[in-house]
Structures are given as C-alpha cells and as structure tokens.
matplotlib code that plots the C-alpha trace (Angstrom):
import matplotlib.pyplot as plt

x = [58.1, 57.6, 57.7, 60.5, 59.9, 61.7, 60.1, 56.5, 56.6, 58.0, 54.5, 54.5, 53.6, 50.0, 48.9, 45.7, 44.5, 44.2, 41.4, 39.4, 39.1, 38.2, 35.8, 33.2, 33.8, 32.0, 29.7, 29.1, 27.9, 26.3, 23.8, 23.7, 22.4, 19.7, 18.4, 18.0, 16.3, 13.7, 11.5, 12.3, 9.5, 12.2, 12.4, 15.5, 16.6, 17.0, 18.7, 21.4, 21.5, 22.2, 24.7, 28.2, 30.2, 29.0, 29.4, 33.1, 32.4, 30.0, 28.5, 29.7, 33.2, 35.7, 34.4, 37.3, 37.7, 39.3, 40.1, 42.6, 46.5, 46.2, 44.4, 41.3, 42.4, 38.9, 37.9, 35.6, 36.6, 38.5, 40.3, 43.6, 46.0, 49.3, 52.1, 52.3, 48.4, 48.7, 48.2, 51.2, 49.4, 48.2, 49.2, 47.7, 47.6, 48.6, 46.6, 48.5, 51.4, 51.2, 53.8, 52.2, 52.9, 52.7, 51.7, 48.5, 48.1, 47.9, 50.1, 53.6, 54.6, 56.9, 57.7, 56.8, 59.0, 62.3, 61.6, 59.6, 62.5, 63.7, 60.5, 60.1, 56.6, 54.8, 51.1, 50.0, 51.6, 51.1, 53.0, 53.3, 53.6, 57.4, 58.4, 56.5, 58.6, 61.8, 60.9, 60.1, 63.8, 65.7, 63.8, 64.7, 67.9, 68.4, 70.5, 67.4, 64.5, 65.0, 61.6, 59.8, 56.9, 54.3, 50.6, 47.8, 44.0, 42.1, 39.7, 36.6, 38.2, 40.2, 43.4, 45.1, 46.3, 50.2, 50.8, 54.3, 54.5, 58.3, 59.7, 63.1, 66.3, 67.7, 71.4, 73.1, 72.6, 75.2, 75.4, 77.5, 77.7, 80.8, 80.0, 83.0, 83.2, 85.2, 83.4, 87.0, 88.3, 88.6, 86.6, 88.4, 87.6, 85.6, 87.9, 86.5, 86.0, 87.6, 85.0, 88.8, 89.6, 90.4, 89.1, 92.5, 92.4, 89.3, 89.8, 93.5, 91.2, 88.6, 91.6, 92.9, 89.3, 88.6, 92.0, 91.4, 88.4, 89.6, 92.4, 89.6, 87.5, 90.8, 91.6, 88.6, 87.3, 85.1, 82.1, 80.2, 77.3, 76.5, 77.8, 74.2, 72.8, 75.1, 73.9, 70.3, 71.0, 72.8, 69.6, 67.6, 69.7, 70.3, 66.7, 66.6, 68.2, 69.3, 69.5, 66.3, 66.7, 63.5, 65.8, 69.0, 67.1, 65.3, 68.8, 70.7, 67.4, 67.9, 71.4, 71.0, 67.6, 70.3, 72.3, 69.5, 67.4, 70.9, 71.3, 74.2, 72.0, 75.3, 75.5, 74.1, 74.7, 75.9, 76.8, 77.8, 79.8, 78.6, 76.7, 76.1, 78.9, 79.8, 77.9, 78.6, 80.5, 79.9, 77.7, 80.5, 78.3, 80.0, 79.3, 79.9, 79.1, 79.8, 83.1, 83.5, 86.5, 86.3, 84.6, 84.3, 84.1, 82.8, 81.5, 78.7, 77.3, 73.4, 73.0, 74.6, 77.9, 81.3, 83.3, 86.0, 85.3, 86.4, 85.5, 89.1, 88.3, 90.0, 87.1, 84.3, 85.9, 86.2, 82.3, 82.0, 80.9, 83.9, 82.1, 82.2, 85.9, 87.1, 87.6, 84.9, 81.4, 78.6, 75.9, 73.1, 72.4, 76.3, 75.5, 72.7, 74.2, 77.3, 74.3, 73.1, 76.4, 77.5, 73.8, 74.8, 78.3, 75.5, 77.7, 76.5, 72.6, 72.3, 73.8, 73.4, 75.3, 74.8, 76.5, 77.0, 79.7, 83.0, 84.3, 87.7, 87.3, 85.8, 82.3, 83.5, 81.2, 81.9, 80.2, 80.0, 79.0, 77.5, 77.8, 76.6, 78.2, 76.3, 77.6, 80.4, 78.9, 75.9, 73.2, 69.6, 67.1, 63.8, 60.9, 58.5, 55.6, 54.6, 50.9, 50.0, 46.8, 44.1, 40.4, 38.5, 42.0, 42.1, 45.4, 46.1, 49.5, 51.7, 52.7, 52.0, 55.8, 57.6, 60.7, 63.8, 66.3, 69.8, 71.4, 75.4, 77.7, 81.2, 80.8, 83.4, 86.1, 89.7, 87.1, 87.0, 83.8, 85.0, 82.5, 81.8, 78.2, 76.1, 72.3, 71.5, 67.5, 66.0, 62.1, 61.6, 62.7, 61.6, 63.7, 66.4, 68.1, 64.9, 65.3, 68.4, 70.0, 72.8, 75.2, 77.9, 80.2, 83.2, 83.1, 86.5, 85.7, 88.3, 90.2, 93.0, 93.4, 91.4, 93.1, 92.9, 89.9, 89.4, 86.3, 86.8, 85.3, 86.4, 83.0, 83.6, 80.6, 79.6, 76.0, 73.8, 69.8, 67.3, 64.5, 61.6, 63.1, 60.8, 62.4, 59.9, 57.3, 54.1, 51.7, 48.4, 46.1, 50.0, 50.1, 53.9, 55.6, 57.7, 61.6, 64.2, 67.4, 69.8, 73.2, 75.9, 79.0, 81.7, 81.6, 84.3, 83.6, 85.3, 82.9, 84.3, 81.8, 81.5, 78.8, 75.9, 74.0, 76.8, 79.5, 81.0, 82.1, 84.1, 84.2, 84.7, 81.6, 82.1, 78.7, 77.2, 73.9, 71.6, 68.3, 65.6, 61.8, 59.5, 60.8, 64.0, 66.1, 67.9, 66.8, 68.3, 65.1, 61.7, 58.6, 54.8, 51.4, 49.1, 45.5, 45.1, 47.9, 51.4, 54.4, 56.2, 60.0, 59.5, 60.5, 63.2, 67.0, 67.4, 71.3, 73.6, 75.0, 71.7, 72.3, 70.7, 74.2, 76.4, 79.5, 80.7, 83.1, 83.0, 83.5, 81.3, 80.8, 78.1, 78.1, 75.4, 75.0, 72.2, 71.3, 67.9, 66.9, 63.5, 61.4, 59.6, 58.9, 58.6, 62.0, 62.8, 66.3, 68.4, 69.6, 71.3, 73.0, 74.9, 75.8, 78.1, 78.5, 81.5, 82.1, 85.8, 85.2, 85.7, 83.6, 80.2, 81.0, 83.5, 80.9, 81.9, 79.5, 78.5, 75.1, 74.9, 71.7, 71.0, 68.4, 67.8, 64.9, 64.0, 61.5, 60.7, 58.7, 55.6, 55.2, 58.0, 57.3, 59.0, 61.0, 61.2, 59.5, 56.0, 55.7, 53.5, 55.2, 55.1, 53.4, 55.9, 56.2, 58.7, 60.0, 62.0, 63.8, 65.8, 67.8, 69.1, 71.7, 73.2, 75.7, 77.9, 76.9, 73.7, 72.3, 68.5, 68.7, 70.6, 68.3, 66.5, 62.8, 59.7, 56.6, 56.7, 56.5, 59.6, 58.8, 56.2, 53.1, 49.7, 51.9, 53.2, 57.2, 58.4, 54.7, 55.7, 59.0, 62.2, 65.0, 68.3, 67.6, 64.6, 63.3, 61.2, 59.7, 57.5, 56.1, 54.2, 52.5, 52.7, 49.9, 50.4, 48.0, 49.3, 52.4, 54.1, 51.6, 50.6, 48.4, 49.6, 49.0, 51.1, 51.4, 54.6, 55.5, 58.2, 59.6, 61.8, 63.0, 62.1, 65.4, 63.8, 64.3, 67.8, 67.6, 68.2, 64.7, 62.8, 61.1, 58.6, 57.0, 57.6, 55.1, 52.9, 54.1, 53.8, 56.9, 55.7, 53.2, 51.9, 49.8, 48.4, 46.7, 46.3, 47.3, 48.2, 51.5, 51.5, 54.6, 56.6, 53.0, 51.9, 48.3, 47.3, 45.1, 46.9, 45.5, 47.0, 47.2, 47.4, 44.4, 42.6, 42.0, 42.9, 43.7, 44.3, 48.2, 49.9, 53.5, 56.9, 59.1, 59.1, 59.0, 61.7]
y = [1.0, 0.0, -3.3, -4.8, -4.2, -6.8, -9.4, -8.6, -8.5, -11.8, -14.2, -17.2, -20.3, -21.4, -23.2, -25.7, -26.2, -22.5, -22.6, -25.3, -23.7, -20.2, -22.0, -23.8, -21.1, -19.0, -21.6, -22.2, -18.2, -18.5, -20.9, -18.9, -16.1, -17.9, -19.8, -16.4, -14.7, -17.4, -16.2, -12.4, -11.8, -10.6, -6.8, -4.9, -6.2, -9.8, -8.6, -7.1, -10.0, -12.3, -9.9, -11.4, -9.3, -11.3, -15.0, -14.6, -12.5, -13.9, -10.9, -13.3, -12.1, -8.7, -7.4, -7.3, -3.6, -3.7, -0.1, -0.6, -1.1, -4.2, -7.3, -8.2, -12.0, -12.7, -14.2, -14.3, -11.2, -12.3, -15.1, -16.0, -17.5, -18.8, -17.3, -20.2, -20.4, -16.9, -16.6, -15.9, -14.0, -11.5, -8.2, -7.6, -4.3, -4.2, -2.7, -3.0, -4.7, -6.6, -8.1, -11.4, -13.7, -16.8, -18.3, -15.9, -14.5, -11.3, -8.1, -8.5, -5.1, -3.5, -5.2, -2.4, 0.5, -2.6, -4.2, -1.7, -0.3, -3.6, -4.3, -2.9, -3.6, -0.4, 0.2, 0.9, -0.7, -3.1, -6.7, -9.9, -13.1, -13.3, -10.1, -11.3, -14.8, -13.0, -9.8, -13.0, -14.4, -11.3, -11.3, -15.5, -14.4, -11.5, -12.4, -11.0, -13.9, -17.3, -17.9, -15.4, -16.3, -14.0, -14.8, -12.9, -11.3, -10.3, -7.2, -6.7, -4.0, -6.5, -5.6, -7.7, -7.5, -8.7, -10.6, -11.4, -13.7, -14.3, -15.5, -13.1, -14.2, -13.2, -12.8, -13.1, -9.7, -6.9, -4.1, -1.3, 0.1, 1.5, 3.5, 2.8, 5.3, 2.8, 5.2, 5.5, 2.5, 0.2, -2.9, -5.8, -8.7, -11.7, -14.8, -17.5, -20.9, -23.6, -26.8, -29.3, -27.3, -29.3, -28.3, -27.1, -24.8, -23.3, -22.7, -20.6, -18.9, -18.0, -16.6, -15.0, -13.2, -12.1, -10.3, -8.7, -7.3, -6.8, -4.5, -2.7, -2.1, -0.2, 1.8, 3.3, 6.4, 7.2, 8.6, 11.8, 10.6, 12.1, 10.9, 11.3, 9.5, 6.4, 6.9, 6.2, 3.0, 1.7, 2.2, 1.0, -2.3, -3.1, -3.3, -6.3, -10.3, -11.3, -8.9, -9.4, -8.7, -6.1, -4.4, -4.3, -2.8, -0.1, 0.8, 0.7, 3.2, 5.7, 5.9, 6.7, 9.0, 11.0, 11.5, 12.2, 14.6, 16.8, 17.4, 14.4, 12.7, 11.6, 9.5, 5.0, 2.0, -0.9, -3.4, -4.6, -7.8, -10.7, -11.0, -14.8, -16.1, -12.7, -12.6, -9.7, -7.8, -5.0, -4.0, -2.4, -0.6, 0.5, 3.8, 5.6, 9.1, 10.6, 12.7, 15.4, 14.3, 17.0, 20.2, 22.4, 25.9, 27.0, 30.4, 30.5, 32.6, 33.3, 29.7, 27.9, 27.3, 27.0, 30.4, 31.9, 34.0, 37.5, 36.9, 35.7, 32.0, 32.9, 35.4, 32.7, 30.0, 32.6, 32.9, 29.1, 27.6, 25.6, 22.2, 22.8, 21.8, 18.6, 16.1, 16.8, 15.3, 16.2, 18.9, 19.5, 22.4, 23.6, 24.1, 25.9, 28.1, 28.4, 29.4, 32.1, 33.3, 33.9, 35.8, 38.0, 39.1, 40.5, 40.0, 36.5, 36.7, 33.3, 30.4, 26.7, 23.7, 19.8, 16.2, 13.0, 9.8, 10.8, 7.9, 8.5, 7.8, 4.9, 6.5, 9.9, 13.0, 15.3, 18.3, 21.6, 24.9, 27.1, 30.4, 33.2, 36.7, 40.1, 42.6, 45.1, 48.2, 48.6, 51.9, 52.3, 55.4, 55.4, 57.7, 58.2, 60.3, 61.2, 61.0, 62.5, 62.2, 64.9, 66.1, 63.8, 61.4, 60.4, 59.9, 62.4, 63.6, 66.2, 67.7, 66.3, 66.7, 63.5, 62.8, 60.1, 58.7, 57.9, 55.0, 53.5, 51.7, 49.3, 46.1, 43.3, 45.6, 43.1, 40.5, 41.3, 42.5, 46.1, 48.5, 51.7, 53.1, 56.3, 57.9, 61.3, 61.8, 64.8, 65.7, 67.6, 66.2, 69.0, 71.2, 69.6, 72.6, 73.0, 69.9, 67.3, 64.9, 62.4, 59.3, 57.8, 55.6, 53.1, 49.9, 47.7, 44.3, 42.1, 45.7, 42.8, 40.8, 37.9, 35.0, 37.1, 35.6, 39.4, 40.4, 44.1, 46.9, 50.3, 52.3, 56.0, 57.6, 61.3, 62.2, 65.2, 64.5, 66.5, 65.7, 67.4, 68.7, 66.6, 68.5, 71.8, 69.9, 71.7, 69.8, 69.1, 72.2, 74.2, 75.4, 75.7, 75.9, 72.8, 73.5, 71.3, 70.1, 69.5, 68.0, 67.6, 65.6, 62.7, 59.8, 57.5, 54.1, 50.8, 47.8, 44.6, 41.7, 39.6, 37.3, 37.7, 39.9, 41.1, 43.9, 46.8, 50.1, 53.5, 56.3, 59.7, 62.3, 65.8, 67.4, 70.9, 71.2, 74.0, 74.6, 75.9, 77.0, 75.6, 78.0, 77.1, 80.0, 79.6, 80.0, 80.5, 79.9, 77.8, 79.3, 79.7, 80.3, 83.4, 83.0, 85.2, 82.6, 84.9, 82.7, 84.3, 83.2, 83.5, 80.0, 78.7, 78.7, 75.5, 75.4, 75.9, 78.9, 80.8, 81.2, 78.4, 76.7, 74.7, 73.0, 70.0, 67.1, 64.2, 60.4, 58.3, 54.5, 51.6, 48.6, 45.6, 42.3, 40.5, 37.0, 37.0, 34.1, 33.3, 29.6, 28.1, 31.8, 33.9, 36.6, 35.1, 36.1, 39.0, 42.6, 45.0, 48.5, 50.8, 54.1, 57.0, 60.3, 62.8, 66.2, 66.7, 71.2, 71.4, 73.7, 76.2, 77.4, 74.8, 72.5, 69.8, 67.0, 63.7, 62.2, 58.5, 56.2, 52.1, 50.3, 46.3, 44.5, 41.0, 38.3, 35.8, 32.9, 32.1, 28.4, 25.9, 24.5, 21.7, 23.3, 22.4, 23.1, 23.7, 23.5, 26.2, 29.4, 30.2, 33.7, 36.1, 38.6, 41.8, 43.8, 46.9, 49.8, 52.8, 55.2, 58.6, 61.2, 64.4, 66.4, 69.3, 71.6, 70.7, 71.6, 71.8, 69.6, 66.8, 66.7, 63.3, 63.8, 61.4, 59.7, 58.2, 54.4, 53.7, 55.5, 55.7, 54.7, 56.2, 59.5, 61.7, 62.0, 64.3, 65.0, 64.3, 66.4, 67.3, 66.7, 66.4, 63.0, 60.4, 57.5, 54.8, 51.9, 49.3, 46.1, 44.3, 40.0, 38.8, 36.0, 33.9, 34.1, 32.1, 31.7, 35.5, 37.1, 37.5, 39.8, 41.8, 44.6, 46.8, 49.8, 52.4, 55.4, 57.8, 60.6, 63.6, 62.6, 67.0, 67.6, 69.1, 72.9, 72.3, 72.3, 75.7, 78.0, 74.4, 73.6, 71.4, 73.9, 76.3, 74.4, 72.9, 69.5, 67.8, 66.0, 62.5, 60.3, 57.0, 54.6, 51.5, 49.6, 46.5, 45.3, 42.5, 42.6, 40.9, 40.2, 43.1, 45.6, 46.5, 48.0, 48.8, 51.2, 53.2, 55.0, 58.7, 58.7, 62.4, 63.2, 60.3, 59.9, 56.5, 56.7, 53.7, 53.8, 51.9, 51.5, 49.0, 47.1, 45.7, 48.5, 46.6]
z = [-7.0, -10.5, -11.4, -13.8, -17.3, -18.3, -16.3, -17.0, -20.6, -20.5, -21.1, -19.6, -21.7, -22.4, -19.4, -20.7, -17.3, -17.1, -20.0, -19.0, -15.5, -17.0, -19.7, -16.9, -14.8, -18.2, -18.3, -14.8, -14.9, -18.1, -16.2, -13.0, -15.1, -17.2, -14.0, -12.3, -15.6, -15.4, -12.6, -13.7, -16.4, -19.1, -20.2, -20.1, -16.9, -17.9, -21.3, -19.2, -16.6, -19.4, -21.7, -23.1, -20.8, -17.6, -19.2, -17.7, -14.3, -12.1, -10.0, -7.1, -8.4, -9.0, -12.1, -15.0, -16.2, -19.6, -19.6, -15.9, -16.5, -14.2, -14.1, -11.6, -9.4, -11.0, -7.4, -4.4, -1.9, 0.8, 0.0, 0.9, -2.1, -2.1, -4.9, -6.4, -7.4, -8.6, -12.9, -14.6, -17.5, -15.1, -13.6, -9.9, -8.5, -4.7, -2.0, 1.3, 2.5, 6.0, 8.3, 9.8, 13.0, 11.4, 14.0, 15.1, 11.6, 13.3, 12.4, 13.8, 15.6, 14.9, 11.6, 9.6, 10.6, 10.7, 7.6, 5.0, 3.3, 2.6, 0.5, -3.4, -3.5, -3.0, -2.4, -5.3, -7.8, -10.0, -10.8, -12.1, -10.7, -11.5, -10.3, -7.1, -7.0, -7.7, -4.7, -2.1, -3.4, -2.6, 1.5, 2.3, 1.4, 3.6, 6.9, 8.9, 8.2, 9.1, 7.7, 5.1, 3.0, 0.6, 0.4, -0.8, 0.5, -2.7, -2.4, -3.6, -6.1, -8.1, -6.1, -3.8, -0.2, 0.0, 3.2, 4.0, 7.2, 8.1, 11.4, 12.1, 12.9, 16.4, 17.6, 20.9, 22.7, 22.0, 24.6, 22.4, 18.9, 16.9, 13.3, 10.8, 7.6, 5.1, 1.8, 0.8, 1.2, -1.6, -1.7, -1.5, -4.2, -3.3, -3.0, -4.4, -2.4, -4.2, -3.4, -3.4, -0.3, 2.9, 6.1, 7.2, 4.1, 4.5, 8.4, 7.0, 4.4, 6.7, 8.9, 6.3, 5.0, 9.2, 9.3, 6.4, 7.6, 10.8, 9.2, 6.9, 9.5, 11.8, 8.2, 8.1, 10.5, 13.6, 12.1, 12.8, 14.2, 17.7, 21.1, 22.1, 19.5, 20.3, 23.9, 23.0, 20.9, 23.1, 25.4, 22.9, 23.4, 27.0, 27.4, 25.8, 26.1, 22.9, 19.3, 17.3, 13.3, 13.9, 16.3, 14.9, 11.6, 13.5, 15.0, 11.2, 10.2, 13.1, 12.3, 8.3, 9.5, 11.8, 9.0, 6.6, 9.2, 9.6, 5.6, 5.1, 2.1, 0.8, 3.7, 3.5, 6.1, 3.9, 6.1, 9.7, 11.5, 11.5, 14.7, 15.5, 17.1, 19.0, 21.6, 23.9, 21.5, 19.5, 16.8, 14.5, 11.4, 8.5, 6.2, 3.3, 5.0, 1.5, 1.7, -1.0, -3.2, -5.9, -5.1, -8.9, -9.6, -13.4, -14.7, -17.5, -19.8, -19.6, -22.1, -20.0, -21.8, -19.9, -20.2, -18.2, -15.2, -13.4, -9.8, -8.2, -6.9, -3.6, -2.8, -3.9, -1.3, 0.8, 1.6, 1.6, 4.7, 6.2, 5.8, 2.0, 1.2, 0.1, 3.1, 4.4, 4.6, 2.1, 3.7, 1.7, 4.4, 3.9, 0.9, 0.5, 3.1, 0.7, -2.0, 0.3, 1.3, -2.6, -2.9, -0.7, -3.0, -5.3, -8.5, -10.0, -11.8, -11.2, -8.9, -8.8, -7.2, -7.8, -6.7, -7.7, -7.2, -7.6, -10.4, -9.8, -6.4, -4.4, -2.0, -2.4, -3.7, -6.6, -5.8, -8.4, -8.1, -11.6, -11.6, -14.3, -13.7, -13.5, -16.0, -14.5, -15.9, -15.6, -15.4, -15.3, -15.8, -13.9, -13.4, -10.9, -9.3, -6.1, -4.6, -1.7, 0.2, -1.6, -0.9, 1.3, 1.6, -2.0, -3.7, -6.0, -7.8, -6.0, -9.4, -12.5, -13.6, -13.0, -11.0, -11.9, -10.5, -12.4, -11.4, -13.1, -11.1, -11.7, -9.6, -9.3, -9.7, -10.6, -9.6, -5.7, -5.1, -5.1, -6.4, -7.6, -7.8, -8.0, -8.2, -8.6, -7.9, -10.0, -8.0, -11.5, -14.6, -16.3, -14.7, -12.6, -10.8, -8.7, -6.8, -7.0, -4.8, -5.4, -3.9, -5.0, -3.0, -3.5, -1.2, -1.0, 1.2, 2.6, 3.8, 5.3, 1.8, 0.8, 2.9, 6.3, 8.3, 9.5, 7.7, 7.3, 4.8, 3.4, 2.1, 1.2, 0.3, -0.9, -0.2, -0.4, 1.4, 1.7, 4.8, 6.5, 10.0, 12.4, 15.3, 13.7, 13.4, 15.0, 18.1, 17.7, 17.1, 15.1, 11.9, 10.4, 7.2, 6.8, 7.4, 5.3, 6.6, 3.7, 4.2, 1.6, 3.2, 2.5, 5.5, 5.6, 7.4, 7.9, 9.3, 10.7, 10.3, 13.9, 12.1, 9.5, 12.1, 14.2, 13.5, 14.7, 12.2, 13.0, 10.5, 10.1, 8.7, 7.4, 6.5, 5.8, 6.9, 5.7, 6.7, 3.9, 4.2, 1.7, -1.0, -0.9, 1.0, 3.5, 7.3, 10.9, 12.6, 12.6, 11.6, 12.2, 10.1, 11.9, 11.5, 8.6, 6.6, 7.1, 8.0, 10.7, 11.3, 15.3, 15.8, 17.6, 15.6, 13.2, 13.3, 15.6, 14.0, 13.9, 9.9, 9.0, 8.1, 9.7, 8.9, 11.1, 11.8, 14.0, 14.8, 14.6, 16.0, 15.8, 17.7, 16.7, 18.7, 17.0, 17.8, 16.3, 13.9, 12.6, 14.2, 11.6, 10.4, 13.8, 14.5, 17.7, 20.0, 21.3, 19.4, 21.2, 19.7, 21.0, 18.5, 19.2, 17.7, 19.0, 17.9, 17.2, 17.6, 13.8, 12.1, 13.2, 16.5, 17.4, 17.8, 20.4, 21.5, 22.4, 21.2, 22.2, 21.8, 23.5, 22.4, 23.5, 22.0, 23.1, 21.4, 23.4, 22.5, 24.3, 23.8, 22.7, 19.3, 17.2, 14.3, 11.0, 7.3, 7.3, 11.4, 12.8, 14.4, 17.7, 19.5, 20.1, 22.9, 22.2, 24.7, 23.0, 25.2, 23.5, 25.9, 23.9, 25.6, 24.1, 26.1, 24.7, 21.8, 20.2, 16.8, 16.7, 13.4, 15.7, 18.8, 19.3, 18.4, 19.8, 18.1, 14.5, 12.9, 14.1, 17.8, 19.2, 16.9, 16.2, 15.8, 13.2, 13.3, 16.4, 17.1, 20.9, 21.4, 20.3, 23.1, 24.4, 26.2, 25.4, 26.7, 24.5, 25.8, 23.5, 24.2, 21.3, 21.2, 17.8, 17.4, 14.1, 11.1, 8.1, 6.2, 6.5, 8.2, 11.8, 13.9, 16.6, 19.6, 21.5, 23.4, 23.4, 25.5, 25.1, 27.2, 26.9, 30.4, 31.1, 28.2, 26.0, 28.3, 27.4, 23.6, 22.0, 21.9, 23.3, 20.0, 21.9, 23.8, 21.2, 18.6, 21.6, 22.3, 25.8, 25.6, 26.7, 24.7, 24.8, 22.5, 21.9, 19.3, 17.1, 13.7, 11.0, 9.1, 5.6, 3.8, 4.2, 5.4, 8.5, 8.3, 12.0, 13.8, 16.9, 19.8, 20.9, 24.2, 24.4, 22.2, 23.1, 19.3, 16.7, 13.4, 10.9, 9.4, 7.1, 6.9, 5.1, 6.9, 11.0, 13.7, 15.6]

ax = plt.figure().add_subplot(projection="3d")
ax.plot(x, y, z, "-o")
ax.set_aspect("equal")
plt.show()
C-alpha cells in the first residue's frame, strides 16, 4: 500500500546530533580509504577508492543510489534497529514483513494468515518514520494484540525487513458462531461519557448500551452463509481450550473469503461482539452483505449519452436471474449471467453493468445496467466465391462468377424482441435465375405473455433449399452424376424452453420436394455414369411418387435434454435427443409414415480436477449412440444415410448406405493440450441393420455400398476447427480431413 503522502512530505525538525554523526562517519571513511590506498601502489584503483562518493558510504555499509525513490538505511547489513532509532529524514523501502514470537524471536506460526490483512505496509513499499509510527499506533489500538512493537533488520541492498514481535489477545473459549446481516440497520450515534458520572450512572449507561446492542442484533437477519461453513468453523473452535486472537481472525477471514469466492463482492465483516466476559457463549459476527437497494436500467446512444429506449423494461427484467433484484444480496456471478442473458436477446450492441454504495440507504448497493440497442431495421449484402479441390488437390475457384447473399430484417418489433428477417442467396450474381434460394422467418417469443413464467416461442418459416442427395451417392468405384434435392415449403413451430439448453419443440411442416439433375431438369430416378461417360437413369426412384416431385405434410417434434457444462473448458455431462416426424397422409400417394431417431451422448471426466479460472481441464471420455427407424410410406429422400463427419468419420456423406433403420456407435477420448485445444482419438461404427432392402430400389445395393462400416483415427481440435486422420475399414485406407464444429 502506498505511504501516507501527507505524512511523507512533512520534514522533521533539524537534528544537530544527526549532522555530527554523519560528519564523523564521513571522516572515518576518509581515513579508512587513505590507509588502504597507502599500500596499494597508487594508480587508477587508488584514485577510485579515494573518490568523494565513498567519503560518506564506507564499503562495509549499504551504498546510496540517488536515482532510487527511497533512501538506503546507511548501516551494516544484519543490524536490528528499533523504530525510534530510524531517521526522520529518510524514506525506507520494506522488503519483508515478519510476525515474530517476542520471546524466541522465531516466526509466529499462522500469524501471517491471521493478521497480514490488518497491516497496511506492503513488501516493496516505501515509508517514512512517521508513517511507520502511525501504523504501529493503529495496530496497538486493535483488540487483537495485548502487546505489539516494530523493529527493523537491515539488508545489504539498503532496504529493511519489518519485524513485528507481538503478544495476541486470548479470550474465553467459544463453541458456536452466529452471523447477522446488519447492513441496512441505521448506525447508532456514539454516546459521550461524562467524566463526572457516578459509578451507578455508568452502570446504568452500560446497561442501556447493552440493550441497544441486543435490539440491533435481533433486528438483523441471518446471513446467507451455508450451514456447512458454520459447521467447519465450529470444528475449529472446539479443537482449542481458549480462543486466541489469531484463531478468531482466521474464522473472520474464512467467512469473508467464502463470500468473495462465491461472487458476493459487496460483503464484509465489520465487527463482532465483546468476547472478554462471555465464557462459552456465541461469537456474534456482524456483516454487511451488500443488499441491492436500487437497480437501474438505462439506455444509451453510441456516445454514451442517456436516451429513451425502445425495448420494454418488462422484457429486460424477465431475462434477469432471480438474484438480480432489489432485496437480494449483490452477486457478481449473477450479474455476469444477467449480461449473458441480455446478450442472447440479440437486440443490444453494448451491455455493461456497475455497482456502488447507495447514498440514501446505508449499507445498501446501487446497481445499474447500461444498454445500447441495435438498429431495428437492417440489411446486408455479401459476395462469395466457391473454392473446390482442383488438379493435385490445389484449391481452385469453382466459377469466376461470384455468388451473393442479400439479408435484411426488422428486429425488436414493439420492443418485445419479435423479429422478421429474410435472406436470398444467389449462386450466380450475374444470372440470378440460375440458382436461387431463400429463407424468411418471423419469430414471436413469449407466446403466453411477458409476465407468464412459461417460455414458449412461435416461429413461422418460409424456405427454399437445395442440397446434393446423399441417398444417391455412389460407393467405392461407382461413378454417378449427383442428384439435387430442392425443397420449397413452410414450417410453423412452437418451442418451449425448460432451461438454457433443454427444450421441447413441435410444429407442422408442409413442403414440395423436387429432385433435379446437374442440368436442373426434374428426374424421377438416380443415375450412373457408364465407361464411355454416358449418364444412364437406371438408379432407384428419387421420390415416393416416382415423378421427381413429392408434396407432403407432416408433424415434427423434438425433445432435447441437455445437462452438459464446461469444466475448466472441457465439455462434461449428458445430452439426450429424441425426434419424430409423423406423416399425415396428405400429398403424393397420401404418404403416411413415422420417422424417428434417438441419440444419447455421455461426456465422462476421467479424473477429478479443481474447478476454477486458469485450472487445467480433465481428459474426457465420450460415448455416443444413435438409433433411427422408419415405418410406413418412406420417400427415398427421407431415408437415413450412414457415413460422414457427423455420422461415421472417414467416409463421405452417405458412403456406407441408405436405410430405413440405422445404428451408430462412437467412442472418443479427449486429452487437453492447451487452452481451447485438445487432441483426441476415436473409433466409430455404423450399420443399416439389414433394412436397406426395404428402401424403394435399394439404393445401397444399386450404388455398391456395404451397408455397414467402421473407422478409427486421431486428430486435434483448435477452437472451432477439427483436423483429423481417419482410417476407413471397408477400404483399409486412411485420409486427412478438416471440419468445422464438434462431432457430438
């Protein structure tokens, strides 16, 4: 801690004796150096030894460096000096602070843990004699010391070690502790004691003060300190026959440490009851816990000027954790969670929070959120070029003509976070009609109202997508022209959130599916390429109708139970997902089907680690299983495919097979390498369970795929990028792959 500037700038009166001592020190040094130089033969060395800079600093003493912001003690190293012997002219640098047993002069066991926070002196600090005297007076007035003193041991570098020999106060034994929060109780005015009071009047005054203290304690509330911590403290108290001040300080420090370690940074121990004559009673600890007495929400312009906001305040308060409210104890972690929740609304460009003392409520905390809103109406245009592997696997432009995406939206409608947005993607900016896809959606959160605890969101979506069909993908050695699956439709969904990660969604999907070849023509069957390069449409049907066009309507539901969390950066926990699509018998051939899949994933930490910021993450074992099945009228474009970066690694998408039912199993071991990076090894298997034959035209057999396959490999994940080497068991060949995102 920095020294008291007002004291350090005040010069002490002139001391004549000090000047005389300095003179004789310099004179003795001159004689000493002259005697040494007399037998040395002269030369440059003798000239340096007799230089004026050595007159006042004999070689046996600490040297003075005028460039330093502190003064050398000017004494021999290892000398113990009393406080009163220090010079009032100097600024002393403190190297160490030692608590000593006054009888043995040995280090007092546990004293630093108990009393170091009471000492404002810090190693490396620079202090004057007057500041050190004031520090000693402050410690002497503490009830924890019966006797305390300062002395100083000189160091060769000119600094000093502060030694604090002390005798601690010993109280009668205690067995219980009680913590009371009195932060919001007004302070009592101190009572002035009249020196002319009689003994009887003094006794009566003490009685009244005792009654006031009891009323003050009884008016407080019990602290939020857990019973487990109180139990640990009782165990500490019961191990001794008396209560020493060092133990009492450790108890108080333990209480305050629990508050600060758990995010309660506005909580402080301020006092405890009189322990002198209270044998066997309780230790009553008075706490200011930091109750929130004022919570403000302000909107700001980009320049930080307060303005009127568009967002409904009820919406903001809804996403705040229950701990962030007037009447609760301030918790920094809860406020950090509140800022994350506000950020998840995606309507603010800047979010900040702060807190301070409430001037109108003694002991209370005034907290505030400052928010900057995003513009409600927005639009964006971006262009891109597709890059594909070329000759010798070199990256090559698929086309010199760029694609483009036009995005626009209207967010935070009526201040309730409703939004309308859309995106149009053009495969060829110069000829938009060749390849165009779009997506428009309207999102309506809090379907049951802002004040309803049920959190349901309605979303309506109009979409057009185009993807290569993995069902009509050739196996090893089979060459075929890709079939594109184009979907146009609408989707209405209601999603109910149970927690941040667990949710249940259900809705209706109506779509038209068209299958096209590379030329954009609608085709009803898959194809193969003959040896002479001719494309032959002799593959399995691509749609249920057989015409290349399907129209269908089905209900869709998804239930996600996700209890995963990050343990020092490593994902641990459980995740289960169940999804079902139920055809309604509406559309092409009145398709009535039930398509379902269930997946379960477990992330097991392989060793116990201490949780906290900067701590090492544990290695993790990942086990994953997924089953999918379908009964009824199954269009080929809805069949399950096996193989790919999110199915069985080491294979291309759909390379193993297409089926009505499938089973996938995977295991992965992750070993942390450094922050946000880990190495991993994996083994996976996928199987069609013999159901490929029940898919119309048996695309697995038509394209010479096995229907089952395994792989193993290893890789490293850095940030969001996975680089891995995987071996395909069906061909016994390996390959290097780069993917984005996690496998599970």
